[in-house]
KOLRO-842988 format. One record per residue (C-alpha): residue number from 1; residue in one letter; x, y, z. Coordinates in pm, whole numbers, plus 50000, padded with zeros to 5 digits. Example, Ala and Ser with C-alpha at 12.3 -4.5 7.8 and 13.67 -1.06 7.14 Angstrom:
2
     n   res      xx      yy      zz
     1     A   51230   49550   50780
     2     S   51367   49894   50714
// end
This chain:
451
     n   res      xx      yy      zz
     1     M   26297   59063   39940
     2     K   26198   58752   39739
     3     K   26546   58610   39784
     4     S   26529   58664   40162
     5     L   26187   58500   40179
     6     A   26314   58202   39987
     7     I   26607   58163   40224
     8     C   26377   58181   40527
     9     L   26142   57919   40385
    10     S   26427   57685   40308
    11     M   26565   57721   40663
    12     L   26219   57656   40808
    13     A   26189   57343   40598
    14     L   26524   57224   40730
    15     V   26419   57279   41090
    16     L   26088   57101   41038
    17     T   26249   56800   40878
    18     S   26504   56780   41161
    19     C   26220   56746   41412
    20     F   26105   56411   41274
    21     P   26379   56148   41294
    22     D   26146   55871   41175
    23     D   26104   56047   40841
    24     D   26322   55890   40572
    25     D   26433   56236   40462
    26     A   26520   56361   40815
    27     V   26856   56531   40868
    28     L   27012   56365   41170
    29     S   27214   56578   41408
    30     P   27507   56481   41635
    31     Y   27426   56758   41883
    32     A   27257   56705   42219
    33     V   27230   57036   42403
    34     L   26973   57190   42633
    35     K   26959   57554   42524
    36     S   26703   57696   42766
    37     F   26472   57590   43048
    38     S   26180   57778   43199
    39     I   25884   57710   43426
    40     G   25524   57824   43405
    41     N   25318   58003   43669
    42     I   25266   57825   44001
    43     T   24959   57873   44219
    44     S   25018   57775   44579
    45     K   24900   57844   44934
    46     Y   25126   58039   45169
    47     P   25120   58083   45549
    48     S   25011   58423   45672
    49     F   24837   58596   45962
    50     T   24511   58783   46001
    51     S   24503   59139   46137
    52     A   24416   58985   46473
    53     G   24727   58767   46462
    54     Y   24565   58430   46384
    55     D   24719   58175   46149
    56     T   24576   58166   45800
    57     T   24677   58089   45443
    58     V   24662   58297   45129
    59     T   24663   58177   44770
    60     K   24910   58344   44535
    61     T   25027   58284   44182
    62     I   25402   58295   44130
    63     Q   25507   58417   43785
    64     G   25753   58161   43651
    65     S   25903   58416   43414
    66     S   26031   58609   43717
    67     Y   26264   58322   43805
    68     P   26498   58259   43509
    69     F   26707   57942   43501
    70     S   27080   57915   43448
    71     I   27243   57626   43261
    72     N   27593   57510   43346
    73     Q   27682   57311   43036
    74     V   28009   57185   43186
    75     A   27860   57050   43509
    76     G   27523   56965   43354
    77     E   27333   57164   43615
    78     V   27014   57364   43559
    79     Y   26875   57581   43839
    80     N   26700   57905   43927
    81     V   26943   58145   44095
    82     D   26664   58329   44278
    83     S   26474   58076   44485
    84     L   26096   58057   44472
    85     P   25912   58195   44777
    86     F   25904   57991   45095
    87     A   25631   57721   45099
    88     T   25583   57720   44719
    89     K   25459   57376   44608
    90     V   25663   57237   44320
    91     D   25513   56888   44299
    92     K   25351   56969   43964
    93     V   25537   57233   43770
    94     A   25482   57309   43403
    95     F   25809   57354   43219
    96     E   25937   57424   42871
    97     M   26274   57358   42710
    98     Q   26452   57456   42394
    99     L   26690   57203   42244
   100     S   26950   57189   41975
   101     G   26772   57027   41679
   102     Y   26549   56730   41758
   103     A   26620   56527   42067
   104     K   26460   56257   42270
   105     I   26395   56387   42618
   106     Y   26397   56167   42922
   107     V   26350   56230   43289
   108     D   26479   56012   43568
   109     S   26158   55887   43731
   110     T   26268   55617   43974
   111     D   26507   55355   43845
   112     T   26411   55403   43482
   113     F   26389   55678   43224
   114     E   26055   55785   43086
   115     G   25996   55985   42773
   116     F   25864   56341   42811
   117     L   25768   56614   42573
   118     A   25967   56936   42551
   119     S   25675   57110   42723
   120     D   25520   56919   43011
   121     S   25471   56919   43389
   122     L   25667   56729   43649
   123     D   25728   56687   44023
   124     F   26034   56897   44112
   125     S   26018   56837   44488
   126     T   26362   56683   44439
   127     P   26616   56748   44161
   128     R   26534   56558   43840
   129     K   26770   56415   43582
   130     F   26705   56496   43216
   131     R   26877   56316   42927
   132     I   26902   56488   42592
   133     T   26978   56252   42304
   134     S   27100   56358   41961
   135     T   26882   56278   41664
   136     D   27144   56043   41524
   137     S   27128   55849   41855
   138     E   27507   55857   41886
   139     Y   27537   56109   42169
   140     Y   27355   56214   42481
   141     R   27403   56463   42762
   142     D   27256   56446   43112
   143     Y   27135   56749   43308
   144     T   27026   56773   43670
   145     V   26739   57019   43699
   146     S   26670   57178   44038
   147     V   26377   57409   44111
   148     N   26504   57591   44419
   149     V   26260   57703   44689
   150     H   26350   57906   44997
   151     Q   26357   57670   45294
   152     V   26298   57942   45553
   153     E   26049   58225   45579
   154     P   26240   58523   45432
   155     E   26070   58781   45656
   156     E   26127   58597   45983
   157     M   26379   58749   46223
   158     V   26602   58479   46369
   159     W   26764   58534   46711
   160     N   27062   58375   46888
   161     K   27177   58434   47246
   162     Y   27540   58435   47364
   163     S   27743   58532   47671
   164     S   27883   58884   47702
   165     V   28165   59036   47910
   166     D   28137   58997   48288
   167     A   28102   59314   48499
   168     F   28107   59526   48183
   169     V   27868   59819   48143
   170     P   27841   59887   47768
   171     Q   27827   60244   47639
   172     R   27875   60209   47264
   173     A   27896   59931   47007
   174     L   28001   59958   46645
   175     E   28188   59769   46377
   176     Y   28549   59869   46314
   177     N   28816   59697   46104
   178     G   28600   59388   46059
   179     E   28533   59340   46431
   180     L   28258   59430   46674
   181     C   28398   59693   46913
   182     L   28224   59728   47246
   183     F   28321   60033   47454
   184     G   28226   60051   47820
   185     E   28328   60062   48183
   186     K   28460   59781   48398
   187     D   28594   59818   48750
   188     G   28601   60198   48717
   189     Q   28808   60199   48398
   190     W   28730   60259   48032
   191     M   28751   59924   47857
   192     L   28729   59788   47504
   193     A   28596   59442   47418
   194     T   28634   59314   47061
   195     S   28499   59008   46885
   196     S   28474   58867   46537
   197     L   28143   58933   46365
   198     S   28057   58575   46277
   199     G   27931   58303   46508
   200     A   27939   58316   46886
   201     P   28129   58619   47020
   202     S   28470   58546   47170
   203     W   28569   58862   47357
   204     N   28915   59012   47388
   205     V   28908   59277   47664
   206     V   29173   59549   47699
   207     T   29207   59882   47881
   208     V   29140   60197   47681
   209     E   29441   60431   47695
   210     G   29459   60807   47652
   211     L   29100   60913   47722
   212     P   29010   61154   48003
   213     A   28766   61047   48272
   214     G   28499   61275   48125
   215     A   28508   61122   47777
   216     R   28161   61046   47647
   217     L   28208   60694   47513
   218     A   27848   60683   47401
   219     T   27946   60934   47130
   220     V   28219   60723   46966
   221     Q   28184   60753   46589
   222     L   28362   60606   46289
   223     F   28447   60868   46029
   224     G   28694   60856   45744
   225     G   28826   60518   45856
   226     V   28922   60631   46210
   227     L   28739   60666   46541
   228     Y   28647   60989   46720
   229     V   28501   61058   47064
   230     A   28387   61382   47230
   231     A   28502   61502   47570
   232     A   28491   61819   47775
   233     E   28862   61856   47697
   234     G   28806   61838   47320
   235     L   28800   61580   47044
   236     Y   28999   61255   47057
   237     I   29102   61021   46776
   238     S   29207   60655   46751
   239     T   29323   60427   46472
   240     D   29303   60103   46673
   241     A   29007   60169   46912
   242     M   29237   60112   47212
   243     N   29484   60403   47208
   244     W   29350   60758   47187
   245     D   29509   61098   47128
   246     P   29365   61452   47134
   247     C   29316   61596   46786
   248     Y   29142   61922   46882
   249     T   29136   62099   47217
   250     G   28989   62436   47122
   251     S   28637   62372   47252
   252     A   28448   62163   47504
   253     F   28244   61922   47297
   254     V   27917   61788   47433
   255     A   27853   61528   47164
   256     I   27943   61403   46822
   257     V   27603   61446   46668
   258     G   27677   61213   46380
   259     V   27877   61148   46066
   260     S   27826   61094   45696
   261     D   28101   60947   45482
   262     D   27863   61002   45188
   263     E   27897   61378   45235
   264     G   28239   61366   45400
   265     K   28121   61553   45708
   266     M   28112   61505   46084
   267     W   27874   61707   46305
   268     I   27981   61807   46656
   269     A   27797   62008   46918
   270     T   27924   62239   47188
   271     E   27689   62376   47452
   272     S   27588   62661   47222
   273     E   27699   62585   46867
   274     L   27697   62323   46593
   275     L   28024   62260   46413
   276     T   28121   62052   46111
   277     T   28456   61908   46011
   278     A   28590   61705   45721
   279     N   28915   61598   45888
   280     G   28871   61615   46265
   281     A   29105   61915   46293
   282     D   28950   62204   46102
   283     F   28601   62316   46201
   284     E   28334   62535   46050
   285     S   28036   62680   46230
   286     A   27696   62541   46127
   287     G   27509   62795   46336
   288     V   27377   62842   46686
   289     L   27260   62525   46858
   290     P   26880   62513   46808
   291     A   26660   62504   47117
   292     G   26571   62150   47217
   293     F   26839   62000   46992
   294     P   26917   61638   47098
   295     L   27262   61590   47248
   296     Y   27217   61293   47481
   297     G   27138   60934   47396
   298     V   27170   61040   47034
   299     S   27109   60800   46748
   300     M   27189   60923   46399
   301     A   27145   60773   46057
   302     S   27259   60919   45728
   303     Y   27178   60770   45391
   304     K   27144   60866   45028
   305     L   26797   60933   44892
   306     N   26664   60652   44674
   307     H   26551   60889   44401
   308     N   26865   61109   44410
   309     S   27191   60953   44529
   310     T   27364   61295   44535
   311     I   27151   61404   44833
   312     V   27207   61269   45186
   313     R   26934   61261   45450
   314     Y   27032   61295   45817
   315     M   26802   61156   46086
   316     L   26880   61255   46446
   317     I   26690   61108   46743
   318     G   26771   61178   47106
   319     H   26714   61396   47414
   320     D   26803   61754   47500
   321     N   26875   61677   47866
   322     E   27141   61462   48026
   323     A   26882   61270   48230
   324     M   26723   61172   47898
   325     D   26373   61219   48038
   326     G   26056   61240   47833
   327     E   25987   61186   47469
   328     A   26280   61166   47232
   329     A   26297   61440   46972
   330     V   26334   61363   46601
   331     W   26523   61608   46383
   332     S   26596   61582   46012
   333     K   26806   61756   45752
   334     L   26901   61710   45387
   335     S   27256   61777   45271
   336     T   27112   62046   45042
   337     E   26959   62231   45339
   338     D   27126   62466   45585
   339     N   26902   62411   45886
   340     W   26780   62117   46091
   341     T   26405   62065   46127
   342     K   26233   61922   46434
   343     Y   25930   61701   46372
   344     D   25612   61825   46531
   345     N   25428   61541   46705
   346     G   25124   61749   46801
   347     N   24874   61550   46594
   348     N   25086   61240   46538
   349     P   24925   60923   46681
   350     F   25249   60728   46628
   351     P   25540   60945   46750
   352     C   25885   60810   46826
   353     P   25845   60604   47146
   354     A   25973   60742   47476
   355     L   26177   60442   47594
   356     K   26450   60421   47855
   357     G   26788   60400   47685
   358     L   26623   60448   47345
   359     S   26839   60325   47057
   360     V   26749   60384   46692
   361     L   26914   60179   46419
   362     R   26909   60201   46042
   363     Y   26813   59844   45946
   364     D   26661   59692   45633
   365     D   26640   60046   45487
   366     F   26412   60159   45772
   367     L   26455   60306   46121
   368     Y   26416   60062   46412
   369     A   26362   60194   46765
   370     I   26417   59972   47069
   371     G   26458   60034   47440
   372     G   26355   59981   47798
   373     A   26020   60049   47959
   374     G   25834   60364   47856
   375     V   25550   60491   47643
   376     A   25480   60387   47285
   377     Q   25177   60470   47074
   378     G   25012   60626   47378
   379     E   25044   60319   47600
   380     N   25281   60210   47875
   381     V   25507   59931   47750
   382     G   25766   59711   47913
   383     A   26132   59685   47825
   384     F   26195   59538   47479
   385     A   25824   59485   47427
   386     S   25864   59537   47053
   387     F   26050   59711   46781
   388     Y   25896   60035   46662
   389     V   25967   60084   46295
   390     S   25952   60402   46091
   391     R   25912   60358   45718
   392     D   25860   60729   45648
   393     N   26191   60876   45763
   394     G   26107   60914   46130
   395     I   25758   61061   46114
   396     T   25552   60765   46236
   397     W   25667   60465   46441
   398     K   25469   60142   46458
   399     A   25521   59791   46591
   400     P   25565   59541   46305
   401     G   25254   59340   46220
   402     G   25240   58960   46220
   403     F   25489   58734   46392
   404     Y   25793   58775   46172
   405     Q   25988   59028   46378
   406     L   25903   58939   46734
   407     I   26152   59002   47014
   408     P   26226   58680   47208
   409     D   26026   58631   47528
   410     E   26349   58591   47723
   411     L   26467   58938   47616
   412     Q   26138   59112   47687
   413     G   26130   59281   48028
   414     N   26509   59298   48062
   415     E   26585   59635   48226
   416     S   26964   59608   48211
   417     P   27173   59880   48044
   418     F   27227   59795   47679
   419     V   27371   59911   47349
   420     A   27270   59809   46999
   421     T   27423   59824   46653
   422     V   27402   59670   46305
   423     D   27708   59522   46136
   424     S   27800   59492   45769
   425     N   27649   59140   45754
   426     N   27303   59281   45832
   427     V   27317   59133   46182
   428     M   27167   59333   46467
   429     W   27354   59315   46798
   430     I   27194   59392   47136
   431     V   27448   59379   47419
   432     L   27315   59386   47775
   433     A   27489   59428   48111
   434     G   27348   59294   48438
   435     E   27394   58985   48651
   436     E   27386   58774   48337
   437     P   27549   58985   48065
   438     V   27430   58858   47731
   439     V   27445   58933   47361
   440     W   27150   58882   47132
   441     K   27217   58864   46757
   442     A   26932   58885   46509
   443     I   26886   58889   46133
   444     I   26591   58890   45898
   445     N   26640   58574   45694
   446     R   26633   58734   45351
   447     L   26909   58980   45449
   448     G   27139   58683   45500
   449     F   27065   58511   45169
   450     K   27366   58488   44941
   451     K   27335   58696   44628
// end
């Protein structure tokens, strides 16, 4: 123990003497290396909104320790990988550095270098140049230090409008093989329009081959890497979205209720029974079709539970009549359960809205409902008046607060037939028919940030 203490004291003495180059006994070092860089807490004002929707500001303190800095010794770059929140003021930021031995520290101020301490504060509104000099004054290394701040409001939903396919009535949209596939009807024929996911859509339109006239294109689902669609004649399959073949003709299918690749199961409904399949050819009965079970205008989401990834939750929203009248029903089921459960909205002040053409999407880990004119939260609303978001697995549905996820004024009130989907880039697509067929693409800023 005494020997260890002696060694520690001698090492401490060496470090202390190396920190004072003006001392005659100082040990000069040829090393000039920035070993670590960190910032202190930052108190700043941020834009926000009152409950009444008026502009305001709130004061928050950002914990600097939550934003570690990386050092690229080869390029001489120092930066925080995770940007500070939008509107954070970095004109006076306390910082601290650890260096190799003793070094003179400089920061590029304007045209000259000024000496700074290893722990100080500085304006980081623009990247700053630090120079680390070895204690023997023979070597130096320059570093460019950037304190990154988000330049856009992360929660804001950004929209872009593009042209769609002329005289095309959309029935279903989904991503397949890295493209957006839009199924619909044009000039009395089933058609397929495809486009790349990025940028402005550039549509390639072809005729769909092999489907009967009674195929329910609104039920197209991707399962196991291939596409399926229900028809009165049976179940049809496609590997290219354009050419279809029957894969099962033993029953008249009303709808593909939904799919879950997580559980490896596809749910299909006849007029009286629920069936499941793992391969599109072999079916098992999942029981008698429950009364009021949604089969039309169906939206389904399946996702693993956050607290137990071995369990999958199914959310099913739709109507039990082909006219799709009245309030949409919400049904739920866990993969560990045998039966589906319908939500009772008797005392619910925020039920799923009854909107024309209701579409429900799994987006940003929540359920987003959107549609034409109808009733929401007990009031008559116009087409595309708002999103209605459920953060409790379909029990309550509320319009988002603030002004971050507003639907564009130009889209509001549009009564044209539409379909909606979300692609793998976290972009929401809303494709509308009508005299001016258009596509609206939207994304919440933070969902597009590079990791």
